[in-house]
N, C-alpha and C positions, 0 to 999 in steps of 0.2 A: 135661293131659288135658282141661281146660275148652276150651282153644284148639282141640283136635282135634274135639271135639263141635260146636263152632260151624262149622267148615269142613265137616263132614259134612252139617249142616242146609242150608247154603247150596247144596251139590252137589244135594240131594234136591230143593229147590225148583227150582232151574234145571233139573233133568231133567224135572219135571213140567210146567213151562211150555213146555219144548221139545216135549214130546209132545202138549200141546194144539195147538201151532202147526202140527204136521204133520197132526193130524187134521182141522182145520178147512180146507175146500178152497174158498175164494171169492177173488175178485179184489178187492183194496182200492183199486184205481184210483190216479191220479196227482193231485198238487196242486202248484201253482206258488206260490212264496214270493218276494214283492218286498222287497228291502232298501232302505229309504228313506234311511237314515242310516248310515254306518259305525260301528262300536263303538269309542268313545274312553274307555279305562280311565283312571281317575284314582287317586291315592293320598291319602287323608285324613291330617290331623295326628294323631300319636299323643298320647296323654294323658300330661302331664308332672305329676310331683309337685311342687308350689310351695312346699311347707313342710318343714322338717325335722322328722321324727316325733321326739316326746319319749319317752324311755326311762323308764318308771315303774318298771322293776325296779331295786331298790336294789343287788342282787348285781351288776348290770352296771356300777355306778359305783364302788364301793369296791373297792380292792386288797386281796386277802386276804393277811393277815400269815402268814408261814410261819416257823415256828420250828424251828432244826435242834439237835438234841441228839446229841453225839458222846460215844460211850462208848469209853473207852480200856481196852484190856486188855494187860497185859505179855505180849510174844511172846519166846520165847527165840530168840537168834541165836547161831548157830554160825560166822558168817562172820568171818574174821580177815584184814585187810588186810595186803598185803605191806609189810614196812619199807622206805621210801625212804631213800636215800643222798644227802646234799647235795653239791652240786658243790664241789670244792676251790676256795677262794679265799684269795689271799695277803693277809693283813691286816698292815698297818704298826702296830707297837706305838706307841701314843699316848705321847709324851714326857711324863714327869711334870715338872710345874712346881713349882718351890720358891720360897718366899717371901723367903728369905735367901741371901746369898752372901758370901764372903770372898776376897779376891784379894791375893797377895804375889808380888813380883817382885825381882830383883836384877840389876843391870847394871854395866858398866864406868863410868868417870868417877866413883867409885863411886856408883851410883844405887840408891835404893830407891823402889819404888812400891807402895803398900798401899791397899786398899779394904775397908770393911765396910759392908755394907747389911742392915738389920733392919727388918722390918715385921710387926706383930701385930695381929690383929683382937681387940678387947676385947669386943665384942658383935656383933650382926647389923649395926649402923649405925656403931659407933665403931671406930676404928683409930689405931695409933701407930706411927711410923716414924723411922728415923735413918740418916744416912749419915756415915761417917767416911772422910775421903781424906787421903793423904799422898804427896808427891813431892818428893824431895830429890836433890841431887847435890853431891858434894864438889869438882867442878870438875876442872881440869886442862888447860884450852886451851892449846895451844903458844904460846909467845912472849909470854905476858902476864907484867906485872910486879905486877898487883894481883890479890886474891882474887876467884875468880869462881864460888863455890859459891852455892847456892840452896836455900831450904826453902819448902815450901807445903804447909800443914796446914789443913784445914777440917772442921767438924762442924755438921750440919744436923739438927734435930729438928723433927718435925711431929706434930700431933694433929688429927684430923678427925672430921667426922660425915657420913655419907651417908644421907639420908632420901629418901622419896618425892618430896616437893615441893622440897626445898632441901638444899643441902650447904654446909659451911663447914669451914675448916682454919685452925690457927694455926701459924706457923712461927717457929722461933729458930735463928739461924745465928751461928756465930763462926769467924773466919779469922785465921791468922798466916802472914805471908810475910816472908821474908828474902832480900834481893837485895843485889848489889854493884855499885857503879859502876866496872866493871873496865875500861871503854873509854878509857883514858888515851892521848891522842895521843902516839905515840912519836917524832914528828918535831920536838917542841917542845924546845928547847935548854935550857929552864930547869929541866927535871926531872932533877936529880941524884939520886944514891942516898939521901942524907939527906932529901931532899924527898919521894921516893917512900915511903920508910920511914914518914914522918910522916902519910901520907894514910890516914884511916879511911874506907874505901869502903862500909862497911856500911849498909844501910838496912832498917828494919823497918816493916812494915804491919800494923795490927790493924783488924778489922772486927767489929762487933757488929750484927746486924739482927734486928728483930722486926716480923713482918707477918702478914697473913692475907688470906683471900679467901672470899667467899660468893657463891652463885649460886642462882636460883630458876628453876623449871621454868614456873610460870604467873604472870601477872601483868605489869604494865609495868615493874617493876624487875628487870632481867635479872641483873646481877651487879656486884661492886664488889670492889676490892683496894686494900690500904693497906700502908705499910711505913714504919718508922722506922730509920735506919742511922746508926750512929756509926762514923766513920773517922778513924784517927789514925796518926801515923808515929813513928819513933824520934827525930825533931828537934823534937818538941813542937808540930807541926802537927795541927790538929784540924778535923773537918768533920761537920756534921749534915745529915741530909737526911730530909725527910718528905714523901709524897705519898699522895693518896686519889684514886681513879678510879672513880666509879660510872658504870653504863651503863644506859640505859632502852631498851626495845625494846616497841612496841605498833603496832596497826593502826588506821587511820582510812580509812574509805570504801574498804575493801580494798587499802589501800596501807600498806606497812610504814614505820614511821617508826623511826629510831634516833638516839639523842642519847648521846654520850660527853662526860663532864665530868671535869675535872682540876683539882686544886690541888697544886702542886709547889714545895716550898721547899728551898733549899740554901744553907747559910751556913757560913762558917768562917774561919780565920786561919792565917797563916804566921808563923814568928818574925821573919823578915826577907825583904826583897826581894834579888834576885841581886847587884845592884850597890850597894844602899844598905842600911845597917843600920837598917831601920825596918820595924815590923810591918805585915803587909798583911792587911786584914780585907775580906770580901766576904759578900754575900748576894743572892739573886735569889728573887723569888716569881712564879710563873706561874699564872694562873687563867684558865680558859676553857672553851669547849664546841664540839663539832664535830657539829651535827645534820645528818641526811641523810634523804631519803625514796628508797625502792626502788621502781622500777617494772619489772614483769616481764609479759611478753606473748610467748607462743610461744617462739622462740628468742632473743629479745631481753632483756637485763637492764641496767637503767640506775640508777645510784645518783647522786643529785644533792644536793650540800650544801655547806656551807662551814665554816670554822673561824674563830672569833673568840677572841682572847686578850688579856689585859692583863698585862703584865710590868712589875715594878718591880725595879730593880738598885741595889745600894749598894757602893761601893768606897771604903774609908776615909773613911766618912761623906758622901760624895757620891752623891746618889740621883738616878735617872732613871726615869721611867715612860713607857710607850708602849702603844698599841693595835695589834695585828697582826690581819689579815684574810687567810685563805687559801682557795683552791679546794679542793673535795673532790668531785671527779666521777670516776666509774667507770662504764665500759660495756663490754659483752661480747655478741658475737653468734655463735651457733653456725652455722657455715657449712655443716658436714656432721655434724649430731649432735654427739656428743663426739669425733668423729675429727678435726675442725678447728674451732678456736674462735679468733675475732678479738677483741682487748681493746684497750682504750686508757683514757687517764686524765689527769687533771690534779689533783695533790695538793700540799699545802703543810703546814708544821708548824713549831712553835716548839720547838727541841730543847733541853732542859736540859742543860747540861755541869756536870761536877764533878770534883773532885779524884780520887775513887774511880774515876771512869769512865776518866780519863786514865792512871791507873796500870794499869788492865786492859789498856789499849791498848798502853802503853809503860811498864814498871815502871822505867825509868832516868830518868824525869823528876826535876827538882830541885824540892824543896818551897818554890818561889818563884813560883808560877804566878798569872796573872791569870785569873780564873774569870768567864766570861760566856756566855750562850746563843747558840745559832746560829739564825739566821733562815732556815729552809728556805722561800724565797719560792715556788717552784713546782718541781715535777717533772712535766714533760710526757712521756708515754711512749705507745708503741704497739707492739703485738706480736701473734704468732700462736703458739698452742700446740695440741698435739693428739697424735695417735698416727700412726706410719708402719706400724705393724702391731700386732697384739694385744699384743705384748710389748715394744714399742718406742715411747717417749714423747719429745716435743721440745718446746722452748720458745725461741723468739727474740723479742728485744725491743730497741727503740731509744728512747733517752731524751735529754731535755735537762734538766738540773737546775741551778737558780740558787740559790746561797746567799750570805747575807751574814753576815760574822763567823764564817766556817769557820775552826776551829781547825787549825793545821798545827804539827807538831813540827819544832823546828830546833835545832841542836846549841848549847849555850852555849859561850862563849869563856873563856879564861883570861887573868887580869889578875895578873901578877906583882907589882904595886904595890898591889893592893887589899887590903881588910881581911877579905875573906870567905876563911876557911881551912877551911871544912867540906869534907867528903869528896866533894861533887859539884862544887866549884868550880874543878876543874882540866881544864876542857874535856871532861869525861867524863860529862856529863849533858845533858839536853834541857830547853828551855823551850817555850813556846807563843806563837805569833804569830798574829793574826786578819786575814783578808783576805776580800773578795768573790771568789767562786769559781763559774765557770760550767763545767760539765762535760758533754760529748757522749759518750754511751756505747752501746756495742752489746755485747749479751749474748746468748750461746747456750748451750743445754743439751740433753744427750741422755742418756736412761736406757733401759736394755734389760734385760729378763730373759730371757736366751737360753734358759734351762730352770729347772726347779725348784732347781737346784744352782748356776746361775752368774748373777751379777747384774754390770752393768757401767755406769758413768756417767762422763760427761765434760763439763766446763762451761769457758767462757771469757768474759772481759770485756776490751774494749778501751775506754780512756778517752782523751779529748782535753781537756786542761785549759786554761782561760784565767783568769788572775789579774788582779787591778786594781792593787795597790800592790806587791806582791811579785814578784820576777824569776821564780820557779817556784813550782809547787805542791809545796812542799818534802815529801819523803819519801812521796809518792804515785805508785805504779807506773802505768804507761800499760797494761801487758798483764799479765794474771793467767790462768793455765790450770790446771786441776785435773782428775785423772782417778783413778777407783777401780774395782777389780774384786775380786769375793769369789766363792768357789767352794767347794763341798763335794766333796773327793776321793772319800770313801766314807762310811760310817756313822761312822767313827772319826776320820778326818782331814779337816781344812779348812785353807784358806789365803787370802790376800788380799794386796793391794799397792795403794798410792796414790802418786801422783806429783803434785806441784804446781811450777808455774813461775811465777817473779815476775820482772818485766822491770825495767829500769833506774829508779833513783830519783835525784832530786837532793837535795842538802843544802848548807846555807849554813855554812861554818866560819869562825869569826873567830880570826885568829892575832895574836899580839903580836909585833911586829918589834923595837922599842926600848924601854928602860926609861929610859935616861938620854940626854939631859937631860930629855926628856919622853916619856911613854909614847905609843907609836903603834901602831895596830891596823890590820890589813888583812882584808877579807872576801873569801873564795874560794868559788866555787861548785864542788862536787866531784860526781862521778857515781859512784854505787854500781852496781857490776856486777849484771847480771841472774843469777838462780841458779835451779836446780832441786833439789829434794828428793825422794829415792826412799826410800819406806819400804814394809815388807813384814812379814808376819806368818804363822805357821803353828801350828796347834794340834792336839792329841791327846786325844780324848774317851776317857778310861779307862773311865768308866761314866757313869751319868745324873748323878752327883753331882760326880766330880773330872775337871777338865780341866787338861791342862799346855799352855803356849804358849812361843813364842819370837818376840820381835819385834826388828826391826832399823829404826833410823832413820838417815836421811842414809847410805844404803848406798853412794852414789857418793862419799862423802868429799869433799864440796864444802866448801871453806874460805872460805864466803862471810860477808858482813857483812849481819845483818839491819838494824842500825842503823849509822851511821858510827863506826868504830873499835871496834865490838861484834862480833867474829867469834863464830861458833856452834861447838859441839862437833862433832867429826868423826864417824866411824862410832860408833853407839850400839847396843849389843845388851842385851836384857833377857830373862831367863829366869824364868819364873814359873809358878804354878798358881792355878786358881780352884777353890773348894768351895762347893757349893750344900747348903742344909740347911734344915729345919723344926724348930720346937720342938715 
């Protein structure tokens, strides 16, 4: 309304002025205006604020604190979600593991195989365990004139403690073994029926061993093992062995240093030598260390070190001491991650030999052996290992091993005019000779897990031997091949088989040709035929505790000689069962 009043007033004034102009009737004339300078407009600078104004109002500077108060009230809900149904999943029932088991089997020749394993936790950290084994056969190999039965019974008991920072255990073992020197040379003309009837071919071995081991998770002292073993036989031979092996492991300037120490003693005596009725005493002490440094960078790993040993040996009062130095170098390089790894090395060691070790390799040795250590000067090797597929692994290696005083088994001869009438003195036992041996080897291995239920493995070794004083590397095969396959047929049935092939070996046989007027002997090199041994087994799991099995050995019925004049049993079949249990 105010704006309308102003507009009306302007119109009134304008109308009055217009009326006056119409009333006055006079001539106002004309006027000339001269423009001296044209108009030049300019723009002046705008006023700028040169300071930031201060805000004195405190309310503009402080942030107001806002407090929220939430009031909860129970609200009744009538919503009921629909029940879901889980999709069906086939679950495999987890197999229960038992701490103890017992096995018993019976076979031909009559054979008994029994095992009992028991372990029990006494507390969270303490445990005790034991293993009883027995394997025996009453013999029955065709065309033998001497008894060929054998017994092998052992009992091992252990007590241990497992703690967070350390663990240790103490072991006690006893073993009794009975064998027969049944490998009588049938071509010898001096063995008449009364002579054969008077041969006592039985030999008994007894072992008592007490040892222990401790290990630490932290600190430079890594672990240590020790053992004392008493070994004796049925012909008054006896041997004591004691060793202690501490190991240290620590870091220096981000490099891993490892040092292995050893003190190894063996000493014993035999009632007589093979050809001389005189006692044979021996002892050897080995002390040394093998330090090394480990260097790792990216895909390269190199261990560089050396072994230094001092050995003193004594035979019938004559002693000799010597220092031995060996390389200890290992290297590996990942060519393609873990799929393809190349490795090489140069290693050496002083190997302690003992009567007990020789019996483990050949139970038909005579108790008349010269015991001395083997100087493994060096073992140079290069190899390649990796995976051909996710479930197929391989390993190939070539090596050159040089040994001094390598022990070789050789058949003992028979002397019809000699004074040794023990059961091993009829050409039916083995002695030991020492020689320098160089071995070129090629080794290959292939392992495959075709599926969860099928596994397969095959390996082979070819050796080329060079001796110094002996004509051959006695009783060492050039070719060895072994293969195994195991598979689960279904949840109840399983089966497996293994085949091993051993190539030809050479042995030296000493024969007596004449007794009168003077004894005369001749040595002959014989070749032991190569052989293969086929073994298979099948089992049925009646339930989680009880399993029945059937085993077959030498199924091809190969009548081969493992040692000269020592044929093996033919087809062997063993039927038994295994039962698992807990206390």
